[in-house]
DSSP file (Angstrom, degrees, kcal/mol; ACC not computed):
  #  RESIDUE AA STRUCTURE BP1 BP2  ACC     N-H-->O    O-->H-N    N-H-->O    O-->H-N    TCO  KAPPA ALPHA  PHI   PSI    X-CA   Y-CA   Z-CA
    1    1 A M              0   0    0      0, 0.0     2,-0.0     0, 0.0     0, 0.0   0.000 360.0 360.0 360.0 125.6    3.2    3.2   20.6
    2    2 A D     >  -     0   0    0      1,-0.1     4,-2.3     4,-0.0     5,-0.2  -0.235 360.0-100.6 -73.5 170.0   -0.5    3.1   19.9
    3    3 A T  H  > S+     0   0    0      1,-0.2     4,-2.3     2,-0.2     5,-0.2   0.900 120.8  50.7 -57.8 -47.6   -2.1    1.7   16.8
    4    4 A I  H  > S+     0   0    0      1,-0.2     4,-2.3     2,-0.2    -1,-0.2   0.875 111.4  49.8 -62.5 -36.6   -2.7    5.0   15.1
    5    5 A E  H  > S+     0   0    0      2,-0.2     4,-2.5     1,-0.2     5,-0.2   0.906 110.0  52.4 -72.1 -37.1    1.1    6.0   15.7
    6    6 A R  H  X S+     0   0    0     -4,-2.3     4,-2.7     2,-0.2    -2,-0.2   0.920 110.6  46.8 -58.7 -42.8    2.1    2.6   14.3
    7    7 A I  H  X S+     0   0    0     -4,-2.3     4,-2.2     2,-0.2    -2,-0.2   0.912 111.4  50.6 -63.1 -44.7    0.0    3.2   11.1
    8    8 A K  H  X S+     0   0    0     -4,-2.3     4,-2.4     1,-0.2    -2,-0.2   0.909 112.5  46.9 -62.5 -41.8    1.4    6.7   10.7
    9    9 A Q  H  X S+     0   0    0     -4,-2.5     4,-2.3     2,-0.2    -2,-0.2   0.913 112.2  51.0 -71.8 -38.8    5.0    5.3   11.1
   10   10 A Q  H  X S+     0   0    0     -4,-2.7     4,-0.8    -5,-0.2    -1,-0.2   0.947 113.1  44.3 -58.6 -46.7    4.3    2.5    8.6
   11   11 A I  H  < S+     0   0    0     -4,-2.2     3,-0.4     1,-0.2    66,-0.4   0.861 115.6  47.7 -69.9 -36.9    2.9    4.9    6.1
   12   12 A S  H  < S+     0   0    0     -4,-2.4    -1,-0.2     1,-0.2    -2,-0.2   0.815 113.2  48.8 -71.2 -31.3    5.8    7.4    6.6
   13   13 A E  H  < S+     0   0    0     -4,-2.3     2,-0.4    -5,-0.2    -1,-0.2   0.542 108.3  55.8 -92.9  -6.0    8.5    4.8    6.3
   14   14 A N     <  -     0   0    0     -4,-0.8    63,-0.4    -3,-0.4    -1,-0.2  -0.908  60.0-163.0-135.1 111.3    7.3    3.1    3.2
   15   15 A S  S    S+     0   0    0     -2,-0.4    61,-2.8     1,-0.2     2,-0.5   0.827  92.0  33.7 -58.2 -34.4    6.8    5.1    0.0
   16   16 A I  E    S+A   75   0A   0     59,-0.2    31,-2.6    60,-0.1     2,-0.4  -0.943  79.1 168.0-127.9 108.5    4.5    2.2   -1.5
   17   17 A L  E     -Ab  74  47A   0     57,-2.9    57,-2.8    -2,-0.5     2,-0.5  -0.976  16.9-167.2-125.7 126.6    2.4    0.4    1.2
   18   18 A L  E     -Ab  73  48A   0     29,-1.9    31,-2.0    -2,-0.4     2,-0.6  -0.972   7.6-157.6-117.8 117.2   -0.4   -2.0    0.6
   19   19 A Y  E     +Ab  72  49A   0     53,-2.7    53,-2.3    -2,-0.5     2,-0.3  -0.864  38.0 150.9 -86.2 117.5   -2.7   -3.0    3.6
   20   20 A M  E     - b   0  50A   0     29,-2.7    31,-2.4    -2,-0.6     2,-0.8  -0.900  54.1 -94.4-145.7 170.4   -4.1   -6.2    2.6
   21   21 A K  S    S-     0   0    0     -2,-0.3     7,-3.5    29,-0.2     8,-0.6  -0.829  96.8 -17.0 -93.8 110.1   -5.6   -9.6    3.7
   22   22 A G  B    S-D   27   0B   0     -2,-0.8    -2,-0.2     5,-0.3    29,-0.2  -0.599  99.9 -60.6  91.1-157.4   -2.7  -12.0    3.6
   23   23 A S        -     0   0    0      3,-0.7     3,-0.2    -2,-0.2    -2,-0.1  -0.864  45.2-102.0-126.1 160.0    0.5  -11.4    1.7
   24   24 A P  S    S+     0   0    0      0, 0.0    -1,-0.1     0, 0.0    16,-0.0   0.858 126.6  44.1 -49.0 -38.6    1.3  -10.8   -2.1
   25   25 A K  S    S+     0   0    0      1,-0.2    -3,-0.0    11,-0.0     8,-0.0   0.865 130.6  23.1 -74.8 -36.8    2.4  -14.4   -2.3
   26   26 A L  S    S-     0   0    0     -3,-0.2    -3,-0.7     2,-0.0    -1,-0.2  -0.429  80.1-175.5-126.6  58.8   -0.6  -15.8   -0.3
   27   27 A P  B     -D   22   0B   0      0, 0.0    -5,-0.3     0, 0.0     3,-0.1  -0.229  16.6-151.7 -54.3 143.5   -3.4  -13.3   -0.5
   28   28 A S  S    S+     0   0    0     -7,-3.5     2,-0.3     1,-0.1    -6,-0.2   0.332  75.1  33.3-103.5   7.7   -6.5  -14.2    1.6
   29   29 A C  S  > S-     0   0    0     -8,-0.6     4,-2.3     1,-0.1     3,-0.2  -0.989  80.6-116.2-153.0 162.2   -9.1  -12.5   -0.4
   30   30 A G  H  > S+     0   0    0     -2,-0.3     4,-2.6     1,-0.2     5,-0.2   0.825 113.2  52.9 -71.5 -29.2   -9.6  -11.9   -4.2
   31   31 A F  H  > S+     0   0    0      2,-0.2     4,-1.9     1,-0.2    -1,-0.2   0.867 111.4  46.1 -73.6 -31.2   -9.5   -8.1   -3.9
   32   32 A S  H  > S+     0   0    0     -3,-0.2     4,-2.6     2,-0.2    -2,-0.2   0.860 112.0  52.4 -66.8 -39.8   -6.2   -8.3   -2.1
   33   33 A S  H  X S+     0   0    0     -4,-2.3     4,-2.0     2,-0.2     5,-0.2   0.950 112.4  44.2 -63.1 -50.1   -4.9  -10.8   -4.6
   34   34 A Q  H  X S+     0   0    0     -4,-2.6     4,-2.4     1,-0.2     5,-0.2   0.941 114.8  49.3 -61.8 -41.4   -5.9   -8.4   -7.6
   35   35 A A  H  X S+     0   0    0     -4,-1.9     4,-2.1     1,-0.2    -1,-0.2   0.942 113.1  45.5 -62.4 -47.4   -4.5   -5.3   -5.9
   36   36 A S  H  X S+     0   0    0     -4,-2.6     4,-2.6     1,-0.2    -1,-0.2   0.828 111.9  51.9 -67.8 -30.1   -1.2   -7.0   -5.0
   37   37 A Q  H  X S+     0   0    0     -4,-2.0     4,-1.9     2,-0.2    -1,-0.2   0.867 107.7  52.9 -75.0 -34.3   -0.8   -8.5   -8.6
   38   38 A A  H  < S+     0   0    0     -4,-2.4     4,-0.4    -5,-0.2    -2,-0.2   0.919 112.1  45.5 -61.1 -44.4   -1.4   -5.1  -10.1
   39   39 A L  H ><>S+     0   0    0     -4,-2.1     3,-1.6     1,-0.2     5,-0.6   0.932 110.2  52.7 -61.3 -49.2    1.5   -3.7   -7.8
   40   40 A I  H ><5S+     0   0    0     -4,-2.6     3,-1.5     1,-0.3    -1,-0.2   0.868 103.7  58.7 -60.5 -35.5    3.8   -6.6   -8.6
   41   41 A S  T 3<5S+     0   0    0     -4,-1.9    -1,-0.3     1,-0.3    -2,-0.2   0.664  92.7  67.4 -66.9 -15.6    3.2   -5.9  -12.4
   42   42 A C  T < 5S-     0   0    0     -3,-1.6    -1,-0.3    -4,-0.4    -2,-0.2   0.564 102.3-138.0 -83.2  -8.6    4.6   -2.4  -11.8
   43   43 A E  T < 5 +     0   0    0     -3,-1.5     2,-0.4    -4,-0.4    -3,-0.1   0.833  61.7 116.1  62.9  35.9    8.0   -4.1  -11.1
   44   44 A E  S   <S-     0   0    0     -5,-0.6    -1,-0.2    -4,-0.0    -2,-0.1  -0.975  72.2-102.1-129.6 147.5    8.9   -1.9   -8.1
   45   45 A K        -     0   0    0     -2,-0.4     2,-0.4    -3,-0.1   -29,-0.1  -0.340  43.6-179.3 -64.3 143.3    9.4   -3.1   -4.5
   46   46 A F        -     0   0    0     -2,-0.1   -29,-0.2   -31,-0.1     2,-0.2  -0.999  21.9-127.3-147.3 146.4    6.5   -2.4   -2.2
   47   47 A A  E     -b   17   0A   0    -31,-2.6   -29,-1.9    -2,-0.4     2,-0.3  -0.532  25.0-168.8 -87.0 157.1    5.8   -2.9    1.5
   48   48 A Y  E     -b   18   0A   0    -31,-0.2     2,-0.4    -2,-0.2   -29,-0.2  -0.997  15.8-152.4-145.2 150.5    2.7   -4.7    2.8
   49   49 A V  E     -b   19   0A   0    -31,-2.0   -29,-2.7    -2,-0.3     2,-0.9  -0.986  18.6-138.1-119.7 133.6    0.9   -5.2    6.1
   50   50 A D  E >>  -b   20   0A   0     -2,-0.4     3,-0.8   -31,-0.2     4,-0.5  -0.836  13.5-164.7 -87.1 106.4   -1.3   -8.3    6.6
   51   51 A I  T 34 S+     0   0    0    -31,-2.4     7,-0.4    -2,-0.9   -30,-0.2   0.642  83.8  64.3 -70.9 -15.6   -4.3   -6.9    8.4
   52   52 A L  T 34 S+     0   0    0    -32,-0.4    -1,-0.2     1,-0.2   -31,-0.1   0.750 105.6  45.7 -76.8 -22.7   -5.4  -10.4    9.4
   53   53 A Q  T <4 S+     0   0    0     -3,-0.8    -1,-0.2     1,-0.2    -2,-0.2   0.601 116.3  48.7 -89.9 -11.2   -2.3  -10.7   11.5
   54   54 A N    >X  +     0   0    0     -4,-0.5     4,-2.1     1,-0.1     3,-0.6  -0.647  60.6 169.0-126.4  73.8   -2.8   -7.3   12.8
   55   55 A P  H 3> S+     0   0    0      0, 0.0     4,-1.2     0, 0.0     5,-0.1   0.740  78.9  60.8 -68.5 -19.1   -6.5   -6.9   14.1
   56   56 A D  H 3> S+     0   0    0      2,-0.2     4,-2.3     1,-0.2     3,-0.2   0.953 108.3  42.1 -62.3 -47.6   -5.6   -3.7   15.8
   57   57 A I  H <> S+     0   0    0     -3,-0.6     4,-2.9     1,-0.2    -1,-0.2   0.879 111.4  56.7 -64.5 -38.8   -4.7   -2.1   12.4
   58   58 A R  H  < S+     0   0    0     -4,-2.1    -1,-0.2    -7,-0.4    -2,-0.2   0.804 112.7  41.5 -62.9 -28.9   -7.6   -3.7   10.8
   59   59 A A  H  < S+     0   0    0     -4,-1.2     4,-0.4    -5,-0.2    -2,-0.2   0.900 122.5  36.2 -82.3 -41.4   -9.9   -2.0   13.3
   60   60 A E  H >X S+     0   0    0     -4,-2.3     4,-2.1     1,-0.1     3,-0.8   0.846 101.2  69.3 -84.9 -39.4   -8.2    1.4   13.4
   61   61 A L  H 3X S+     0   0    0     -4,-2.9     4,-3.6     1,-0.3     5,-0.5   0.893  92.9  56.8 -55.8 -47.5   -7.1    2.1    9.9
   62   62 A P  H 3>>S+     0   0    0      0, 0.0     4,-1.1     0, 0.0     5,-1.0   0.843 112.8  44.2 -55.7 -31.8  -10.5    2.5    8.3
   63   63 A K  H <45S+     0   0    0     -3,-0.8    -2,-0.2    -4,-0.4    -3,-0.1   0.932 116.0  46.9 -75.6 -45.3  -11.2    5.3   10.8
   64   64 A Y  H  <5S+     0   0    0     -4,-2.1    -3,-0.2     1,-0.2    -1,-0.1   0.901 122.6  34.4 -61.2 -44.1   -7.8    6.9   10.3
   65   65 A A  H  <5S-     0   0    0     -4,-3.6    -1,-0.2    -5,-0.2    -2,-0.2   0.711  98.7-132.0 -86.4 -21.1   -8.0    6.7    6.6
   66   66 A D  T  <5S+     0   0    0     -4,-1.1    -3,-0.2    -5,-0.5    -2,-0.1   0.868  74.1 115.6  67.0  35.7  -11.8    7.4    6.3
   67   67 A W      < -     0   0    0     -5,-1.0    -1,-0.2    -6,-0.3    -2,-0.2  -0.961  54.4-158.9-140.6 113.7  -11.8    4.4    3.9
   68   68 A P        +     0   0    0      0, 0.0     2,-0.2     0, 0.0    -5,-0.1   0.651  61.9  58.8 -76.3 -17.3  -13.9    1.4    5.1
   69   69 A T  S    S-     0   0    0      2,-0.1    -2,-0.0    -7,-0.1     0, 0.0  -0.553  75.1 -92.5-118.3 173.6  -12.5   -1.5    3.1
   70   70 A F  S    S+     0   0    0     -2,-0.2     2,-0.2     2,-0.0   -50,-0.1  -0.929  83.1  56.3-126.7 153.0   -9.3   -3.4    2.4
   71   71 A P        -     0   0    0      0, 0.0     2,-0.4     0, 0.0    12,-0.3   0.553  65.6-175.2 -71.4 165.2   -7.0   -3.5    0.5
   72   72 A Q  E     -A   19   0A   0    -53,-2.3   -53,-2.7    -2,-0.2     2,-0.4  -0.994  11.3-153.7-128.1 125.6   -5.7    0.0    0.9
   73   73 A L  E     -AC  18  81A   0      8,-2.6     7,-2.8    -2,-0.4     8,-1.2  -0.858  10.3-172.8-100.3 130.3   -2.9    1.4   -1.2
   74   74 A W  E     -AC  17  79A   0    -57,-2.8   -57,-2.9    -2,-0.4     2,-0.4  -0.987   3.6-179.4-123.8 126.4   -0.8    4.3    0.1
   75   75 A V  E >  S-AC  16  78A   0      3,-2.3     3,-2.3    -2,-0.5   -59,-0.2  -0.984  71.9 -12.3-126.2 129.2    1.8    6.0   -2.0
   76   76 A D  T 3  S-     0   0    0    -61,-2.8    -1,-0.1    -2,-0.4   -61,-0.1   0.863 129.1 -53.1  47.5  42.5    4.0    8.9   -0.6
   77   77 A G  T 3  S+     0   0    0    -66,-0.4     2,-0.3   -63,-0.4    -1,-0.3   0.465 116.1 109.7  82.7  -2.3    1.8    9.2    2.4
   78   78 A E  E <  S-C   75   0A   0     -3,-2.3    -3,-2.3   -67,-0.1     2,-0.7  -0.871  70.9-118.3-112.4 142.0   -1.4    9.5    0.5
   79   79 A L  E     -C   74   0A   0     -2,-0.3    -5,-0.2    -5,-0.2     3,-0.1  -0.679  25.8-177.6 -76.1 117.3   -4.3    7.1    0.3
   80   80 A V  E     -     0   0A   0     -7,-2.8     2,-0.3    -2,-0.7    -1,-0.2   0.900  43.7-111.4 -81.6 -44.7   -4.7    6.1   -3.3
   81   81 A G  E     -C   73   0A   0     -8,-1.2    -8,-2.6     4,-0.1    -1,-0.3  -0.984  33.8 -59.2 149.7-158.6   -7.7    3.9   -2.8
   82   82 A G     >  -     0   0    0     -2,-0.3     4,-2.8   -10,-0.2     5,-0.2  -0.233  68.7 -60.2-111.1-160.6   -8.8    0.2   -2.9
   83   83 A C  H  > S+     0   0    0    -12,-0.3     4,-3.3     1,-0.2     5,-0.3   0.884 126.8  50.7 -54.8 -54.6   -9.0   -2.5   -5.2
   84   84 A D  H  > S+     0   0    0      1,-0.2     4,-2.4     2,-0.2    -1,-0.2   0.889 115.5  42.9 -50.5 -47.2  -11.3   -0.9   -7.8
   85   85 A I  H  > S+     0   0    0      2,-0.2     4,-2.7     1,-0.2     5,-0.3   0.910 112.6  52.5 -69.1 -43.8   -9.2    2.2   -8.0
   86   86 A I  H  X S+     0   0    0     -4,-2.8     4,-2.4     2,-0.2    -2,-0.2   0.936 111.8  46.2 -59.1 -45.3   -6.0    0.4   -8.1
   87   87 A L  H  X S+     0   0    0     -4,-3.3     4,-2.5     2,-0.2    -2,-0.2   0.932 114.1  48.0 -64.5 -46.5   -7.2   -1.8  -11.0
   88   88 A E  H  X S+     0   0    0     -4,-2.4     4,-1.6    -5,-0.3     6,-0.2   0.922 112.7  48.4 -61.2 -40.5   -8.6    1.2  -13.0
   89   89 A M  H  X>S+     0   0    0     -4,-2.7     5,-1.8     1,-0.2     6,-1.3   0.917 111.8  50.6 -62.2 -40.5   -5.4    3.1  -12.5
   90   90 A F  H ><5S+     0   0    0     -4,-2.4     3,-0.8    -5,-0.3    -2,-0.2   0.906 108.2  51.2 -63.7 -39.1   -3.4    0.1  -13.6
   91   91 A Q  H 3<5S+     0   0    0     -4,-2.5    -1,-0.2     1,-0.3    -2,-0.2   0.801 112.2  47.5 -73.0 -25.5   -5.4   -0.4  -16.7
   92   92 A Q  H 3<5S-     0   0    0     -4,-1.6    -1,-0.3    -5,-0.2    -2,-0.2   0.451 114.2-115.9 -90.1   1.0   -4.9    3.2  -17.7
   93   93 A G  T <X5S+     0   0    0     -3,-0.8     4,-1.1    -4,-0.6    -3,-0.2   0.471  87.7 112.0  84.1   1.7   -1.2    3.1  -17.0
   94   94 A E  H  ><S+     0   0    0     -5,-1.8     4,-2.9    -6,-0.2     5,-0.2   0.901  71.8  56.2 -76.2 -42.6   -1.5    5.7  -14.1
   95   95 A L  H  > S+     0   0    0     -6,-1.3     4,-3.4     1,-0.2     5,-0.3   0.948 105.8  50.4 -53.4 -49.2   -0.6    3.2  -11.4
   96   96 A Q  H  > S+     0   0    0     -7,-0.3     4,-2.3     1,-0.2    -1,-0.2   0.885 112.9  46.1 -59.2 -38.8    2.7    2.3  -13.0
   97   97 A T  H  X S+     0   0    0     -4,-1.1     4,-2.1     2,-0.2    -1,-0.2   0.934 114.2  47.5 -68.7 -45.6    3.6    5.9  -13.3
   98   98 A L  H  X S+     0   0    0     -4,-2.9     4,-2.2     1,-0.2    -2,-0.2   0.924 114.8  46.2 -55.9 -49.3    2.7    6.7   -9.7
   99   99 A V  H  X S+     0   0    0     -4,-3.4     4,-2.4    -5,-0.2    -2,-0.2   0.913 113.4  47.6 -65.7 -46.5    4.5    3.7   -8.4
  100  100 A K  H  X S+     0   0    0     -4,-2.3     4,-2.2    -5,-0.3    -1,-0.2   0.848 111.3  51.4 -66.6 -34.2    7.7    4.3  -10.4
  101  101 A E  H  X S+     0   0    0     -4,-2.1     4,-2.1     2,-0.2    -1,-0.2   0.916 110.8  47.8 -66.6 -45.2    7.8    7.9   -9.5
  102  102 A A  H  X S+     0   0    0     -4,-2.2     4,-2.3     2,-0.2    -2,-0.2   0.879 113.9  48.1 -65.5 -37.3    7.5    7.1   -5.7
  103  103 A A  H  X S+     0   0    0     -4,-2.4     4,-2.3     2,-0.2    -2,-0.2   0.903 110.5  49.7 -76.3 -33.6   10.2    4.4   -6.0
  104  104 A A  H  X S+     0   0    0     -4,-2.2     4,-2.1     2,-0.2    -2,-0.2   0.850 111.4  51.4 -68.1 -32.4   12.6    6.8   -7.9
  105  105 A K  H  X S+     0   0    0     -4,-2.1     4,-2.6     2,-0.2    -2,-0.2   0.946 111.5  45.9 -55.2 -54.5   11.9    9.4   -5.1
  106  106 A T  H  X S+     0   0    0     -4,-2.3     4,-2.9     1,-0.2    -2,-0.2   0.914 111.3  51.8 -62.5 -46.2   12.8    6.9   -2.5
  107  107 A A  H  X S+     0   0    0     -4,-2.3     4,-3.0     2,-0.2    -1,-0.2   0.929 111.6  48.4 -51.9 -53.6   16.0    5.7   -4.5
  108  108 A A  H  X S+     0   0    0     -4,-2.1     4,-2.1     1,-0.2    -1,-0.2   0.894 110.3  50.1 -56.8 -44.0   17.1    9.4   -4.7
  109  109 A Q  H  X S+     0   0    0     -4,-2.6     4,-1.6     2,-0.2    -1,-0.2   0.938 111.5  49.7 -61.4 -46.2   16.5    9.9   -1.0
  110  110 A D  H  X S+     0   0    0     -4,-2.9     4,-0.7     1,-0.2    -2,-0.2   0.885 110.8  48.5 -60.7 -38.8   18.5    6.7   -0.2
  111  111 A N  H >< S+     0   0    0     -4,-3.0     3,-0.6     1,-0.2    -1,-0.2   0.864 109.8  52.9 -72.0 -27.4   21.4    7.8   -2.4
  112  112 A N  H 3< S+     0   0    0     -4,-2.1    -1,-0.2     1,-0.2    -2,-0.2   0.831 105.2  56.4 -68.9 -31.1   21.4   11.3   -0.8
  113  113 A A  H 3<        0   0    0     -4,-1.6    -1,-0.2     1,-0.2    -2,-0.2   0.687 360.0 360.0 -77.2 -14.8   21.6    9.7    2.6
  114  114 A E    <<        0   0    0     -4,-0.7    -1,-0.2    -3,-0.6    -2,-0.1   0.467 360.0 360.0 -82.2 360.0   24.8    7.7    1.8
C-alpha cells in the first residue's frame, strides 16, 4: 500500500483524526500541543498519527490535503484545518459540536454493526 492509500485509509477509518508532531500525551511542538489539548477538552476519543514517526506521511499529506502545515485535524473525512482554526473553533464552541456529532455518528454506526 502506498503512502497516499495509507493516508486515505487512516482518514476513512477514523472519524476524528489528528496528524500531529508527537502524541497527545507527549507533543513535540507547541501547535500540536494546543491542537491536541483542544480535542482532549472535547471529551471524545480521537485518533492521532505522529508524523515524526511517519516521515512518508509527513512528506505526502500536505500535497494530498493541499494544506502545508501540521497539525491537521480531519473529521468525517474532511480536513478541518490546523492549529489556528482548531483553537478558534474551540473558543467559539464549534469544535465541541463538530467532534461530538462525529463521535455520535461513529457510535451509531458501531451499534448498527452489532
